C-alpha positions, 0 to 999 in steps of 0.5 A, a space after each residue: 825421789 820426789 818429795 811428797 807434798 799432797 795427799 789426794 783421797 777419792 771415794 765412790 759411795 752409794 747412799 740408798 733412799 736418804 737425805 743426809 744434807 738438806 737445803 733451806 726447804 728440807 729437800 736434798 741439795 742439788 747441783 747441775 753439772 754437765 747439764 744433769 741435775 745431781 744430788 749434792 752433799 755440801 763439804 761443810 756437812 761432811 767435814 763436820 762429821 769428819 772433824 768430830 770423829 778426828 777429835 773424838 779419836 784423839 781426845 782433843 775436842 774443839 768448839 765452834 760457837 757464838 756462845 762463848 760468853 755463855 761457856 765462860 759464864 758456866 766456868 766462872 759460876 762454878 768458881 763461885 761468881 754470881 750470875 751477873 758477875 759471871 756475865 760481866 766477866 765473860 763480856 770483858 773477855 770478848 770486849 778486851 780481845 778485839 778492843 770492841 771489834 767483836 759485837 755482843 748481841 742479845 739472843 734470849 732474855 735472861 741468857 748471856 749475849 752471843 758474839 757477832 762472829 763464830 769462835 773456833 778454839 780448843 775446848 780447853 781454851 775456854 777454861 783458860 779464858 775463865 782463868 784470865 777473867 778470874 785473875 782480874 775479878 776485882 777490876 771487872 767488878 769495878 768497871 762493870 759498875 760504870 754506865 759504859 764499861 770499857 775493856 780493863 783486861 790486857 788483850 795480849 793474854 786473851 789473844 794468846 789463848 784465842 790463837 791456841 789450836 787443837 788437831 782439827 784447827 791445824 787440819 781445817 784452819 780458822 778464820 777470824 777477820 776481827 783478830 787476824 793474828 788468830 787465823 790459821 791456813 787450813 791444810 785440807 781442801 774438801 769438795 762437795 760430794 755429788 752423784 755421778 749420775 742424774 737424780 730426781 728428788 722423791 717426795 714421801 708423804 707420811 702420817 703418824 697415828 695418834 695412840 690416844 684417839 677420840 671416839 670414832 677418830 680414824 684419821 692420823 695425828 700428824 701428816 707431812 711430807 719429806 724429800 729424799 733421793 738415792 745415788 752413787 756419790 763421788 767424794 774428794 779431798 786433799 791434804 797439803 802435807 807441807 802446810 800441815 807440818 807448818 801448822 804443827 811447827 814441824 812436828 812430823 809425828 803429829 802430822 802423821 797421826 793427823 793424816 791417818 785420822 783424817 783419811 780414816 774419818 773421810 772413809 768412815 763417816 756419813 752426815 747425820 741428816 734424816 738418818 733415824 728415818 733412813 739408816 743410810 749407813 753404807 760404806 764406800 764402794 771404792 777409795 783411791 789415795 794418791 800421794 803427789 809431789 806437784 799439786 792435788 788433782 780431782 777426778 770430778 771431770 770424770 763424771 761431767 757427763 752423767 753416768 748411765 747404767 741399765 742395772 745401777 750406777 756403782 759399778 759403771 761409776 768405778 769403770 768411769 773413774 778407772 778410765 779417767 784415771 788412765 787418761 790422766 796418767 797418759 796426759 800428766 807427768 808420771 813421776 809426780 805420783 809418789 805412791 798410790 793405792 786403792 781398795 773397794 768392793 770389787 773382787 778384782 783390782 781396778 785398773 789405773 788406780 795403783 796397787 790394790 790393798 786389802 781393806 780400808 785399814 791397809 789403805 790408810 796405813 799405806 797412804 801414810 807410809 807413802 807420805 811420811 815413810 814407814 814407821 820406825 822400830 
């Protein structure tokens, strides 16, 4: 039997009038693909909500921040350090970690400085960094009194804390060029979502009425314009199963749980942009999962020629995906697909996507069982 190495997740999802991921001008992000402009949702945007759901369900939060000094300050202040001493302690942690390789920058007067790079680490690690500062409180106080303070905390225990991981660090990886030993190769590749068809950005002019107007004031209290679009999106991600197990030091049970939570979050989440104004809280129309023994395979080229439909795009997009999957099945080595299944809104199974299962819970369970075997008694 072929060894499972990668798990592919393909999703078709229709969003109504919305703008869940904006560009720098407030417009929905776009991409020109196959000569047609499509609405795009960045991988960073969707990955963030996936990450947060996985962390919330596992009760294992991480933080990605440049304000790590402020976080350390809060913890030191709670232990009785005055504000100035707490900031000096936090500075020493950053200074000692990379031996000056990470810069501190003033963000706002009266607040702790921010780092020149984003740290990404378990929330519990910040407590550990505060512990280290607490252990060297006297040395920090003496050094801080000097005109040009130098690092006085041994770097090894700090770097050891910065190397710590939680579930999503093991999933998505971590890069910190200033401290290469803390880097983690991500086990997940996450594509930008894009509409299967051409789209046009629409402008919504709106006003807000002032509930306390002046006499004879019949105008609005505020006028503005927002931009939105609609569409059926193709979404794709894959997990390097072996890479995830390496990140977890061979802990198959933890890997199994993480894959399950990732696939669940991938089909369950939607980015939060403009949701209060649009409530674009849809579910996927179709999800297909394949466990492969050779390499991950995206079906994005199925939509290189923009889908055209007289009565919507969702159904014809499902047909296009099915057709493309069938062609790949004839083209590629058939024994490289260890297992596959799909589920979705259609009453009848979709051809070329493996067996149909009943609903998304069954899809997740079937995919994980294919990757790691059935759960033991």
